[in-house]
All heavy atoms as a GROMACS GRO file, in nm:
protein
  547
    1MET      N    1   2.617   2.502  -1.228
    1MET     CA    2   2.613   2.362  -1.188
    1MET      C    3   2.564   2.280  -1.308
    1MET      O    4   2.458   2.307  -1.363
    1MET     CB    5   2.519   2.346  -1.069
    1MET     CG    6   2.520   2.210  -1.008
    1MET     SD    7   2.410   2.202  -0.863
    1MET     CE    8   2.532   2.186  -0.736
    2THR      N    9   2.641   2.182  -1.349
    2THR     CA   10   2.603   2.098  -1.462
    2THR      C   11   2.513   1.985  -1.415
    2THR      O   12   2.502   1.958  -1.296
    2THR     CB   13   2.728   2.039  -1.529
    2THR    OG1   14   2.792   1.953  -1.436
    2THR    CG2   15   2.823   2.147  -1.577
    3ASP      N   16   2.450   1.918  -1.511
    3ASP     CA   17   2.361   1.807  -1.476
    3ASP      C   18   2.435   1.696  -1.403
    3ASP      O   19   2.379   1.630  -1.316
    3ASP     CB   20   2.295   1.750  -1.602
    3ASP     CG   21   2.188   1.844  -1.655
    3ASP    OD1   22   2.138   1.926  -1.577
    3ASP    OD2   23   2.154   1.832  -1.774
    4GLU      N   24   2.562   1.673  -1.439
    4GLU     CA   25   2.638   1.565  -1.374
    4GLU      C   26   2.667   1.594  -1.228
    4GLU      O   27   2.680   1.504  -1.146
    4GLU     CB   28   2.771   1.542  -1.448
    4GLU     CG   29   2.756   1.486  -1.587
    4GLU     CD   30   2.738   1.595  -1.692
    4GLU    OE1   31   2.785   1.708  -1.670
    4GLU    OE2   32   2.673   1.567  -1.793
    5SER      N   33   2.679   1.721  -1.192
    5SER     CA   34   2.714   1.755  -1.054
    5SER      C   35   2.592   1.772  -0.963
    5SER      O   36   2.608   1.784  -0.843
    5SER     CB   37   2.799   1.882  -1.052
    5SER     OG   38   2.724   1.991  -1.100
    6LYS      N   39   2.472   1.772  -1.021
    6LYS     CA   40   2.352   1.784  -0.938
    6LYS      C   41   2.327   1.654  -0.863
    6LYS      O   42   2.343   1.546  -0.920
    6LYS     CB   43   2.230   1.815  -1.024
    6LYS     CG   44   2.228   1.954  -1.080
    6LYS     CD   45   2.100   1.978  -1.158
    6LYS     CE   46   2.098   2.117  -1.217
    6LYS     NZ   47   1.978   2.138  -1.298
    7PRO      N   48   2.290   1.664  -0.737
    7PRO     CA   49   2.260   1.539  -0.664
    7PRO      C   50   2.134   1.473  -0.719
    7PRO      O   51   2.040   1.540  -0.761
    7PRO     CB   52   2.238   1.586  -0.520
    7PRO     CG   53   2.207   1.731  -0.530
    7PRO     CD   54   2.272   1.782  -0.657
    8LYS      N   55   2.136   1.341  -0.722
    8LYS     CA   56   2.019   1.267  -0.770
    8LYS      C   57   1.910   1.271  -0.664
    8LYS      O   58   1.936   1.254  -0.546
    8LYS     CB   59   2.056   1.121  -0.797
    8LYS     CG   60   2.108   1.095  -0.935
    8LYS     CD   61   2.114   0.947  -0.958
    8LYS     CE   62   2.102   0.919  -1.105
    8LYS     NZ   63   2.103   0.777  -1.133
    9VAL      N   64   1.790   1.293  -0.709
    9VAL     CA   65   1.676   1.295  -0.619
    9VAL      C   66   1.577   1.191  -0.669
    9VAL      O   67   1.552   1.180  -0.789
    9VAL     CB   68   1.609   1.434  -0.616
    9VAL    CG1   69   1.487   1.433  -0.529
    9VAL    CG2   70   1.708   1.539  -0.570
   10GLY      N   71   1.522   1.114  -0.579
   10GLY     CA   72   1.424   1.014  -0.619
   10GLY      C   73   1.480   0.874  -0.609
   10GLY      O   74   1.595   0.852  -0.568
   11PRO      N   75   1.398   0.777  -0.649
   11PRO     CA   76   1.437   0.638  -0.634
   11PRO      C   77   1.549   0.600  -0.731
   11PRO      O   78   1.561   0.656  -0.840
   11PRO     CB   79   1.310   0.561  -0.666
   11PRO     CG   80   1.228   0.653  -0.749
   11PRO     CD   81   1.265   0.792  -0.704
   12THR      N   82   1.629   0.506  -0.689
   12THR     CA   83   1.734   0.454  -0.776
   12THR      C   84   1.671   0.363  -0.881
   12THR      O   85   1.554   0.324  -0.870
   12THR     CB   86   1.836   0.374  -0.695
   12THR    OG1   87   1.770   0.261  -0.639
   12THR    CG2   88   1.900   0.457  -0.586
   13ASP      N   89   1.749   0.328  -0.981
   13ASP     CA   90   1.698   0.238  -1.084
   13ASP      C   91   1.657   0.103  -1.024
   13ASP      O   92   1.556   0.046  -1.062
   13ASP     CB   93   1.804   0.215  -1.193
   13ASP     CG   94   1.821   0.337  -1.282
   13ASP    OD1   95   1.729   0.422  -1.285
   13ASP    OD2   96   1.925   0.347  -1.348
   14ALA      N   97   1.734   0.053  -0.929
   14ALA     CA   98   1.702  -0.075  -0.866
   14ALA      C   99   1.570  -0.066  -0.790
   14ALA      O  100   1.487  -0.158  -0.797
   14ALA     CB  101   1.814  -0.117  -0.772
   15ARG      N  102   1.549   0.043  -0.719
   15ARG     CA  103   1.422   0.060  -0.646
   15ARG      C  104   1.305   0.073  -0.742
   15ARG      O  105   1.197   0.022  -0.718
   15ARG     CB  106   1.428   0.183  -0.556
   15ARG     CG  107   1.502   0.158  -0.428
   15ARG     CD  108   1.478   0.269  -0.331
   15ARG     NE  109   1.552   0.244  -0.209
   15ARG     CZ  110   1.570   0.331  -0.114
   15ARG    NH1  111   1.519   0.451  -0.127
   15ARG    NH2  112   1.636   0.302  -0.007
   16ARG      N  113   1.328   0.143  -0.853
   16ARG     CA  114   1.223   0.159  -0.953
   16ARG      C  115   1.184   0.024  -1.013
   16ARG      O  116   1.067  -0.007  -1.030
   16ARG     CB  117   1.271   0.256  -1.062
   16ARG     CG  118   1.160   0.316  -1.142
   16ARG     CD  119   1.211   0.426  -1.235
   16ARG     NE  120   1.256   0.543  -1.162
   16ARG     CZ  121   1.380   0.590  -1.164
   16ARG    NH1  122   1.472   0.534  -1.238
   16ARG    NH2  123   1.412   0.696  -1.094
   17ARG      N  124   1.285  -0.058  -1.044
   17ARG     CA  125   1.258  -0.192  -1.098
   17ARG      C  126   1.188  -0.280  -0.996
   17ARG      O  127   1.095  -0.353  -1.029
   17ARG     CB  128   1.388  -0.259  -1.143
   17ARG     CG  129   1.443  -0.206  -1.274
   17ARG     CD  130   1.555  -0.293  -1.328
   17ARG     NE  131   1.665  -0.313  -1.235
   17ARG     CZ  132   1.768  -0.231  -1.221
   17ARG    NH1  133   1.778  -0.123  -1.295
   17ARG    NH2  134   1.863  -0.259  -1.133
   18ALA      N  135   1.230  -0.273  -0.870
   18ALA     CA  136   1.167  -0.352  -0.765
   18ALA      C  137   1.022  -0.310  -0.745
   18ALA      O  138   0.933  -0.394  -0.728
   18ALA     CB  139   1.245  -0.338  -0.634
   19SER      N  140   0.997  -0.181  -0.750
   19SER     CA  141   0.861  -0.131  -0.735
   19SER      C  142   0.774  -0.177  -0.851
   19SER      O  143   0.659  -0.218  -0.831
   19SER     CB  144   0.862   0.022  -0.727
   19SER     OG  145   0.732   0.073  -0.721
   20ALA      N  146   0.827  -0.173  -0.972
   20ALA     CA  147   0.752  -0.217  -1.089
   20ALA      C  148   0.722  -0.366  -1.080
   20ALA      O  149   0.611  -0.410  -1.114
   20ALA     CB  150   0.829  -0.185  -1.216
   21ALA      N  151   0.818  -0.445  -1.034
   21ALA     CA  152   0.798  -0.589  -1.020
   21ALA      C  153   0.692  -0.618  -0.915
   21ALA      O  154   0.606  -0.706  -0.933
   21ALA     CB  155   0.929  -0.658  -0.984
   22TYR      N  156   0.696  -0.546  -0.804
   22TYR     CA  157   0.597  -0.563  -0.697
   22TYR      C  158   0.457  -0.529  -0.749
   22TYR      O  159   0.361  -0.601  -0.727
   22TYR     CB  160   0.634  -0.473  -0.579
   22TYR     CG  161   0.537  -0.477  -0.464
   22TYR    CD1  162   0.544  -0.579  -0.370
   22TYR    CD2  163   0.441  -0.379  -0.447
   22TYR    CE1  164   0.456  -0.583  -0.263
   22TYR    CE2  165   0.353  -0.382  -0.340
   22TYR     CZ  166   0.362  -0.484  -0.249
   22TYR     OH  167   0.274  -0.487  -0.144
   23HIS      N  168   0.447  -0.418  -0.822
   23HIS     CA  169   0.319  -0.376  -0.879
   23HIS      C  170   0.267  -0.480  -0.978
   23HIS      O  171   0.149  -0.516  -0.976
   23HIS     CB  172   0.335  -0.240  -0.947
   23HIS     CG  173   0.209  -0.186  -1.005
   23HIS    ND1  174   0.110  -0.130  -0.928
   23HIS    CD2  175   0.164  -0.182  -1.132
   23HIS    CE1  176   0.010  -0.093  -1.005
   23HIS    NE2  177   0.040  -0.123  -1.130
   24LYS      N  178   0.354  -0.532  -1.063
   24LYS     CA  179   0.313  -0.633  -1.161
   24LYS      C  180   0.265  -0.760  -1.093
   24LYS      O  181   0.164  -0.819  -1.132
   24LYS     CB  182   0.428  -0.664  -1.256
   24LYS     CG  183   0.391  -0.765  -1.364
   24LYS     CD  184   0.501  -0.784  -1.463
   24LYS     CE  185   0.474  -0.885  -1.572
   24LYS     NZ  186   0.352  -0.955  -1.573
   25LYS      N  187   0.336  -0.802  -0.989
   25LYS     CA  188   0.297  -0.921  -0.914
   25LYS      C  189   0.156  -0.905  -0.857
   25LYS      O  190   0.072  -0.995  -0.865
   25LYS     CB  191   0.397  -0.946  -0.801
   25LYS     CG  192   0.365  -1.060  -0.710
   25LYS     CD  193   0.470  -1.070  -0.600
   25LYS     CE  194   0.428  -1.165  -0.493
   25LYS     NZ  195   0.521  -1.164  -0.380
   26ARG      N  196   0.129  -0.789  -0.800
   26ARG     CA  197  -0.002  -0.763  -0.741
   26ARG      C  198  -0.112  -0.756  -0.847
   26ARG      O  199  -0.219  -0.813  -0.830
   26ARG     CB  200   0.000  -0.633  -0.661
   26ARG     CG  201   0.093  -0.635  -0.543
   26ARG     CD  202   0.044  -0.730  -0.440
   26ARG     NE  203   0.126  -0.720  -0.321
   26ARG     CZ  204   0.138  -0.816  -0.232
   26ARG    NH1  205   0.073  -0.928  -0.248
   26ARG    NH2  206   0.212  -0.802  -0.128
   27THR      N  207  -0.087  -0.685  -0.956
   27THR     CA  208  -0.189  -0.672  -1.060
   27THR      C  209  -0.213  -0.805  -1.131
   27THR      O  210  -0.326  -0.836  -1.168
   27THR     CB  211  -0.154  -0.563  -1.163
   27THR    OG1  212  -0.025  -0.588  -1.217
   27THR    CG2  213  -0.158  -0.425  -1.099
   28ASP      N  214  -0.107  -0.885  -1.148
   28ASP     CA  215  -0.124  -1.017  -1.209
   28ASP      C  216  -0.211  -1.106  -1.121
   28ASP      O  217  -0.278  -1.197  -1.170
   28ASP     CB  218   0.010  -1.084  -1.234
   28ASP     CG  219   0.086  -1.022  -1.350
   28ASP    OD1  220   0.027  -0.939  -1.422
   28ASP    OD2  221   0.204  -1.057  -1.370
   29ALA      N  222  -0.210  -1.081  -0.991
   29ALA     CA  223  -0.291  -1.159  -0.898
   29ALA      C  224  -0.434  -1.106  -0.890
   29ALA      O  225  -0.515  -1.154  -0.810
   29ALA     CB  226  -0.228  -1.158  -0.759
   30GLY      N  227  -0.465  -1.006  -0.972
   30GLY     CA  228  -0.600  -0.951  -0.975
   30GLY      C  229  -0.625  -0.843  -0.871
   30GLY      O  230  -0.739  -0.802  -0.850
   31MET      N  231  -0.521  -0.798  -0.806
   31MET     CA  232  -0.538  -0.696  -0.702
   31MET      C  233  -0.538  -0.557  -0.766
   31MET      O  234  -0.483  -0.537  -0.874
   31MET     CB  235  -0.426  -0.706  -0.600
   31MET     CG  236  -0.424  -0.840  -0.528
   31MET     SD  237  -0.284  -0.852  -0.418
   31MET     CE  238  -0.362  -0.799  -0.267
   32LYS      N  239  -0.601  -0.463  -0.698
   32LYS     CA  240  -0.607  -0.325  -0.745
   32LYS      C  241  -0.571  -0.232  -0.630
   32LYS      O  242  -0.616  -0.251  -0.518
   32LYS     CB  243  -0.747  -0.293  -0.796
   32LYS     CG  244  -0.760  -0.154  -0.852
   32LYS     CD  245  -0.897  -0.130  -0.908
   32LYS     CE  246  -0.903   0.010  -0.965
   32LYS     NZ  247  -1.034   0.038  -1.021
   33LYS      N  248  -0.489  -0.134  -0.660
   33LYS     CA  249  -0.449  -0.036  -0.559
   33LYS      C  250  -0.560   0.068  -0.545
   33LYS      O  251  -0.611   0.120  -0.644
   33LYS     CB  252  -0.320   0.032  -0.599
   33LYS     CG  253  -0.270   0.131  -0.497
   33LYS     CD  254  -0.138   0.189  -0.541
   33LYS     CE  255  -0.090   0.288  -0.438
   33LYS     NZ  256   0.042   0.342  -0.472
   34VAL      N  257  -0.599   0.096  -0.422
   34VAL     CA  258  -0.700   0.198  -0.396
   34VAL      C  259  -0.647   0.294  -0.289
   34VAL      O  260  -0.562   0.258  -0.209
   34VAL     CB  261  -0.835   0.137  -0.348
   34VAL    CG1  262  -0.895   0.050  -0.455
   34VAL    CG2  263  -0.818   0.059  -0.221
   35THR      N  264  -0.699   0.414  -0.291
   35THR     CA  265  -0.663   0.514  -0.191
   35THR      C  266  -0.791   0.554  -0.119
   35THR      O  267  -0.894   0.575  -0.182
   35THR     CB  268  -0.601   0.636  -0.259
   35THR    OG1  269  -0.487   0.595  -0.334
   35THR    CG2  270  -0.559   0.741  -0.158
   36ILE      N  271  -0.782   0.562   0.013
   36ILE     CA  272  -0.898   0.603   0.091
   36ILE      C  273  -0.858   0.714   0.188
   36ILE      O  274  -0.742   0.723   0.228
   36ILE     CB  275  -0.962   0.485   0.168
   36ILE    CG1  276  -0.861   0.421   0.264
   36ILE    CG2  277  -1.016   0.381   0.074
   36ILE    CD1  278  -0.920   0.317   0.357
   37TRP      N  279  -0.955   0.796   0.222
   37TRP     CA  280  -0.935   0.901   0.322
   37TRP      C  281  -0.999   0.854   0.451
   37TRP      O  282  -1.113   0.810   0.452
   37TRP     CB  283  -1.001   1.030   0.276
   37TRP     CG  284  -0.932   1.092   0.160
   37TRP    CD1  285  -0.959   1.071   0.028
   37TRP    CD2  286  -0.824   1.184   0.165
   37TRP    NE1  287  -0.875   1.144  -0.050
   37TRP    CE2  288  -0.790   1.215   0.032
   37TRP    CE3  289  -0.753   1.243   0.267
   37TRP    CZ2  290  -0.688   1.304  -0.001
   37TRP    CZ3  291  -0.652   1.331   0.235
   37TRP    CH2  292  -0.620   1.360   0.103
   38LEU      N  293  -0.923   0.861   0.561
   38LEU     CA  294  -0.973   0.820   0.691
   38LEU      C  295  -0.966   0.936   0.790
   38LEU      O  296  -0.872   1.015   0.787
   38LEU     CB  297  -0.891   0.704   0.747
   38LEU     CG  298  -0.895   0.573   0.672
   38LEU    CD1  299  -0.797   0.474   0.734
   38LEU    CD2  300  -1.034   0.515   0.670
   39SER      N  301  -1.064   0.941   0.878
   39SER     CA  302  -1.060   1.039   0.986
   39SER      C  303  -0.946   1.002   1.081
   39SER      O  304  -0.899   0.888   1.081
   39SER     CB  305  -1.193   1.037   1.062
   39SER     OG  306  -1.206   0.915   1.132
   40PRO      N  307  -0.903   1.095   1.163
   40PRO     CA  308  -0.798   1.063   1.260
   40PRO      C  309  -0.838   0.946   1.352
   40PRO      O  310  -0.754   0.862   1.385
   40PRO     CB  311  -0.781   1.192   1.339
   40PRO     CG  312  -0.823   1.300   1.244
   40PRO     CD  313  -0.935   1.239   1.165
   41GLU      N  314  -0.965   0.940   1.390
   41GLU     CA  315  -1.012   0.832   1.477
   41GLU      C  316  -1.003   0.698   1.405
   41GLU      O  317  -0.959   0.598   1.463
   41GLU     CB  318  -1.156   0.857   1.522
   41GLU     CG  319  -1.173   0.979   1.610
   41GLU     CD  320  -1.186   1.109   1.530
   41GLU    OE1  321  -1.201   1.105   1.406
   41GLU    OE2  322  -1.180   1.216   1.594
   42ALA      N  323  -1.042   0.694   1.279
   42ALA     CA  324  -1.036   0.570   1.202
   42ALA      C  325  -0.891   0.527   1.180
   42ALA      O  326  -0.861   0.408   1.177
   42ALA     CB  327  -1.108   0.587   1.068
   43GLN      N  328  -0.800   0.624   1.166
   43GLN     CA  329  -0.659   0.591   1.150
   43GLN      C  330  -0.604   0.522   1.275
   43GLN      O  331  -0.528   0.426   1.266
   43GLN     CB  332  -0.578   0.717   1.122
   43GLN     CG  333  -0.606   0.778   0.986
   43GLN     CD  334  -0.534   0.910   0.967
   43GLN    OE1  335  -0.418   0.923   1.004
   43GLN    NE2  336  -0.603   1.007   0.912
   44VAL      N  337  -0.647   0.569   1.391
   44VAL     CA  338  -0.603   0.507   1.517
   44VAL      C  339  -0.654   0.364   1.525
   44VAL      O  340  -0.579   0.271   1.558
   44VAL     CB  341  -0.651   0.590   1.639
   44VAL    CG1  342  -0.629   0.514   1.768
   44VAL    CG2  343  -0.583   0.724   1.641
   45VAL      N  344  -0.781   0.344   1.490
   45VAL     CA  345  -0.839   0.210   1.493
   45VAL      C  346  -0.767   0.119   1.394
   45VAL      O  347  -0.734   0.004   1.426
   45VAL     CB  348  -0.991   0.214   1.462
   45VAL    CG1  349  -1.047   0.074   1.445
   45VAL    CG2  350  -1.064   0.289   1.572
   46LEU      N  351  -0.740   0.170   1.274
   46LEU     CA  352  -0.669   0.090   1.174
   46LEU      C  353  -0.530   0.051   1.222
   46LEU      O  354  -0.486  -0.063   1.204
   46LEU     CB  355  -0.661   0.168   1.042
   46LEU     CG  356  -0.597   0.095   0.924
   46LEU    CD1  357  -0.674  -0.032   0.890
   46LEU    CD2  358  -0.590   0.187   0.804
   47ASP      N  359  -0.460   0.144   1.286
   47ASP     CA  360  -0.327   0.113   1.339
   47ASP      C  361  -0.333   0.007   1.448
   47ASP      O  362  -0.246  -0.080   1.456
   47ASP     CB  363  -0.259   0.239   1.392
   47ASP     CG  364  -0.212   0.329   1.279
   47ASP    OD1  365  -0.189   0.280   1.166
   47ASP    OD2  366  -0.196   0.451   1.304
   48ILE      N  367  -0.435   0.011   1.532
   48ILE     CA  368  -0.451  -0.090   1.638
   48ILE      C  369  -0.479  -0.226   1.576
   48ILE      O  370  -0.418  -0.327   1.613
   48ILE     CB  371  -0.562  -0.049   1.737
   48ILE    CG1  372  -0.520   0.075   1.816
   48ILE    CG2  373  -0.599  -0.164   1.829
   48ILE    CD1  374  -0.632   0.139   1.896
   49LEU      N  375  -0.572  -0.229   1.481
   49LEU     CA  376  -0.606  -0.356   1.415
   49LEU      C  377  -0.491  -0.411   1.330
   49LEU      O  378  -0.479  -0.531   1.313
   49LEU     CB  379  -0.731  -0.339   1.330
   49LEU     CG  380  -0.861  -0.315   1.408
   49LEU    CD1  381  -0.975  -0.284   1.312
   49LEU    CD2  382  -0.894  -0.434   1.496
   50LYS      N  383  -0.408  -0.322   1.280
   50LYS     CA  384  -0.292  -0.364   1.199
   50LYS      C  385  -0.203  -0.458   1.278
   50LYS      O  386  -0.153  -0.558   1.225
   50LYS     CB  387  -0.214  -0.242   1.153
   50LYS     CG  388  -0.088  -0.275   1.076
   50LYS     CD  389  -0.006  -0.151   1.051
   50LYS     CE  390   0.059  -0.111   1.180
   50LYS     NZ  391   0.168  -0.018   1.170
   51ASP      N  392  -0.185  -0.430   1.406
   51ASP     CA  393  -0.102  -0.515   1.491
   51ASP      C  394  -0.163  -0.655   1.505
   51ASP      O  395  -0.092  -0.754   1.510
   51ASP     CB  396  -0.083  -0.453   1.629
   51ASP     CG  397  -0.003  -0.324   1.623
   51ASP    OD1  398   0.075  -0.306   1.526
   51ASP    OD2  399  -0.019  -0.241   1.714
   52GLU      N  400  -0.295  -0.662   1.508
   52GLU     CA  401  -0.365  -0.791   1.522
   52GLU      C  402  -0.365  -0.869   1.391
   52GLU      O  403  -0.344  -0.989   1.390
   52GLU     CB  404  -0.508  -0.766   1.568
   52GLU     CG  405  -0.589  -0.892   1.590
   52GLU     CD  406  -0.730  -0.863   1.636
   52GLU    OE1  407  -0.753  -0.758   1.700
   52GLU    OE2  408  -0.817  -0.946   1.607
   53TYR      N  409  -0.388  -0.800   1.279
   53TYR     CA  410  -0.403  -0.866   1.149
   53TYR      C  411  -0.272  -0.879   1.070
   53TYR      O  412  -0.265  -0.952   0.974
   53TYR     CB  413  -0.506  -0.792   1.064
   53TYR     CG  414  -0.648  -0.817   1.106
   53TYR    CD1  415  -0.705  -0.745   1.210
   53TYR    CD2  416  -0.726  -0.912   1.042
   53TYR    CE1  417  -0.835  -0.766   1.250
   53TYR    CE2  418  -0.857  -0.934   1.080
   53TYR     CZ  419  -0.911  -0.861   1.184
   53TYR     OH  420  -1.041  -0.883   1.223
   54GLY      N  421  -0.171  -0.802   1.108
   54GLY     CA  422  -0.043  -0.810   1.040
   54GLY      C  423  -0.015  -0.698   0.941
   54GLY      O  424   0.100  -0.665   0.918
   55SER      N  425  -0.119  -0.642   0.882
   55SER     CA  426  -0.100  -0.530   0.790
   55SER      C  427  -0.231  -0.454   0.774
   55SER      O  428  -0.338  -0.508   0.804
   55SER     CB  429  -0.053  -0.578   0.651
   55SER     OG  430  -0.157  -0.646   0.584
   56LYS      N  431  -0.221  -0.333   0.727
   56LYS     CA  432  -0.341  -0.253   0.703
   56LYS      C  433  -0.424  -0.315   0.590
   56LYS      O  434  -0.546  -0.314   0.595
   56LYS     CB  435  -0.304  -0.109   0.670
   56LYS     CG  436  -0.246  -0.034   0.790
   56LYS     CD  437  -0.207   0.107   0.753
   56LYS     CE  438  -0.147   0.179   0.873
   56LYS     NZ  439  -0.108   0.316   0.841
   57ASP      N  440  -0.356  -0.369   0.489
   57ASP     CA  441  -0.426  -0.436   0.380
   57ASP      C  442  -0.511  -0.551   0.432
   57ASP      O  443  -0.626  -0.568   0.393
   57ASP     CB  444  -0.328  -0.491   0.277
   57ASP     CG  445  -0.253  -0.383   0.201
   57ASP    OD1  446  -0.292  -0.265   0.213
   57ASP    OD2  447  -0.159  -0.417   0.129
   58ALA      N  448  -0.453  -0.630   0.523
   58ALA     CA  449  -0.524  -0.746   0.578
   58ALA      C  450  -0.647  -0.702   0.659
   58ALA      O  451  -0.751  -0.767   0.654
   58ALA     CB  452  -0.431  -0.829   0.666
   59VAL      N  453  -0.635  -0.590   0.730
   59VAL     CA  454  -0.748  -0.538   0.807
   59VAL      C  455  -0.863  -0.502   0.714
   59VAL      O  456  -0.977  -0.545   0.733
   59VAL     CB  457  -0.706  -0.413   0.890
   59VAL    CG1  458  -0.829  -0.348   0.953
   59VAL    CG2  459  -0.604  -0.448   0.995
   60VAL      N  460  -0.832  -0.425   0.611
   60VAL     CA  461  -0.936  -0.379   0.519
   60VAL      C  462  -0.999  -0.497   0.446
   60VAL      O  463  -1.122  -0.506   0.435
   60VAL     CB  464  -0.879  -0.275   0.419
   60VAL    CG1  465  -0.981  -0.240   0.313
   60VAL    CG2  466  -0.833  -0.150   0.494
   61GLU      N  467  -0.917  -0.591   0.397
   61GLU     CA  468  -0.971  -0.708   0.328
   61GLU      C  469  -1.060  -0.791   0.418
   61GLU      O  470  -1.166  -0.838   0.378
   61GLU     CB  471  -0.858  -0.794   0.271
   61GLU     CG  472  -0.798  -0.735   0.146
   61GLU     CD  473  -0.710  -0.834   0.073
   61GLU    OE1  474  -0.748  -0.953   0.063
   61GLU    OE2  475  -0.605  -0.793   0.025
   62SER      N  476  -1.020  -0.810   0.543
   62SER     CA  477  -1.099  -0.887   0.637
   62SER      C  478  -1.234  -0.822   0.664
   62SER      O  479  -1.337  -0.889   0.666
   62SER     CB  480  -1.022  -0.905   0.768
   62SER     OG  481  -1.098  -0.979   0.860
   63LEU      N  482  -1.233  -0.691   0.685
   63LEU     CA  483  -1.358  -0.619   0.708
   63LEU      C  484  -1.450  -0.624   0.587
   63LEU      O  485  -1.571  -0.643   0.600
   63LEU     CB  486  -1.328  -0.474   0.747
   63LEU     CG  487  -1.262  -0.454   0.884
   63LEU    CD1  488  -1.218  -0.310   0.901
   63LEU    CD2  489  -1.354  -0.497   0.995
   64LEU      N  490  -1.393  -0.609   0.468
   64LEU     CA  491  -1.474  -0.616   0.346
   64LEU      C  492  -1.531  -0.756   0.325
   64LEU      O  493  -1.648  -0.772   0.288
   64LEU     CB  494  -1.391  -0.574   0.225
   64LEU     CG  495  -1.356  -0.427   0.216
   64LEU    CD1  496  -1.256  -0.402   0.104
   64LEU    CD2  497  -1.479  -0.342   0.200
   65ASN      N  498  -1.451  -0.859   0.350
   65ASN     CA  499  -1.499  -0.997   0.337
   65ASN      C  500  -1.609  -1.027   0.438
   65ASN      O  501  -1.709  -1.092   0.404
   65ASN     CB  502  -1.383  -1.096   0.353
   65ASN     CG  503  -1.289  -1.094   0.236
   65ASN    OD1  504  -1.325  -1.055   0.126
   65ASN    ND2  505  -1.166  -1.135   0.259
   66ALA      N  506  -1.595  -0.980   0.561
   66ALA     CA  507  -1.697  -1.002   0.664
   66ALA      C  508  -1.826  -0.933   0.624
   66ALA      O  509  -1.936  -0.988   0.640
   66ALA     CB  510  -1.648  -0.950   0.799
   67HIS      N  511  -1.816  -0.813   0.570
   67HIS     CA  512  -1.935  -0.740   0.528
   67HIS      C  513  -2.003  -0.811   0.411
   67HIS      O  514  -2.127  -0.821   0.406
   67HIS     CB  515  -1.898  -0.597   0.488
   67HIS     CG  516  -2.014  -0.513   0.448
   67HIS    ND1  517  -2.108  -0.468   0.538
   67HIS    CD2  518  -2.054  -0.469   0.328
   67HIS    CE1  519  -2.200  -0.399   0.474
   67HIS    NE2  520  -2.169  -0.398   0.345
   68ALA      N  521  -1.925  -0.863   0.318
   68ALA     CA  522  -1.981  -0.932   0.202
   68ALA      C  523  -2.054  -1.060   0.244
   68ALA      O  524  -2.157  -1.094   0.186
   68ALA     CB  525  -1.870  -0.965   0.103
   69LYS      N  526  -2.003  -1.128   0.345
   69LYS     CA  527  -2.068  -1.251   0.392
   69LYS      C  528  -2.199  -1.223   0.463
   69LYS      O  529  -2.289  -1.305   0.461
   69LYS     CB  530  -1.973  -1.327   0.487
   69LYS     CG  531  -1.856  -1.390   0.415
   69LYS     CD  532  -1.762  -1.459   0.511
   69LYS     CE  533  -1.641  -1.513   0.438
   69LYS     NZ  534  -1.543  -1.569   0.531
   70GLN      N  535  -2.212  -1.105   0.524
   70GLN     CA  536  -2.337  -1.068   0.593
   70GLN      C  537  -2.448  -1.036   0.495
   70GLN      O  538  -2.563  -1.061   0.521
   70GLN     CB  539  -2.314  -0.947   0.682
   70GLN     CG  540  -2.235  -0.973   0.805
   70GLN     CD  541  -2.216  -0.846   0.887
   70GLN    OE1  542  -2.255  -0.738   0.846
   70GLN    NE2  543  -2.154  -0.861   1.004
   71GLY      N  544  -2.410  -0.976   0.382
   71GLY     CA  545  -2.507  -0.923   0.290
   71GLY      C  546  -2.566  -1.025   0.200
   71GLY      O  547  -2.670  -1.029   0.151
   0.00000   0.00000   0.00000
């Protein structure tokens, strides 16, 4: 099997460019990507709150902002 006949795996060039543009837009706005580990119970709560806040990002930001205002 030659390289030309192998099926392509992974994102297309257009998806790669779109992802890079999305990442640049976010980083230019001063945002930073973070990864967190959640227990199964916390995942359920986050999914429930996601419906109320519109996104998981919005839930986390709102909780962090509320905590910062208390302190």
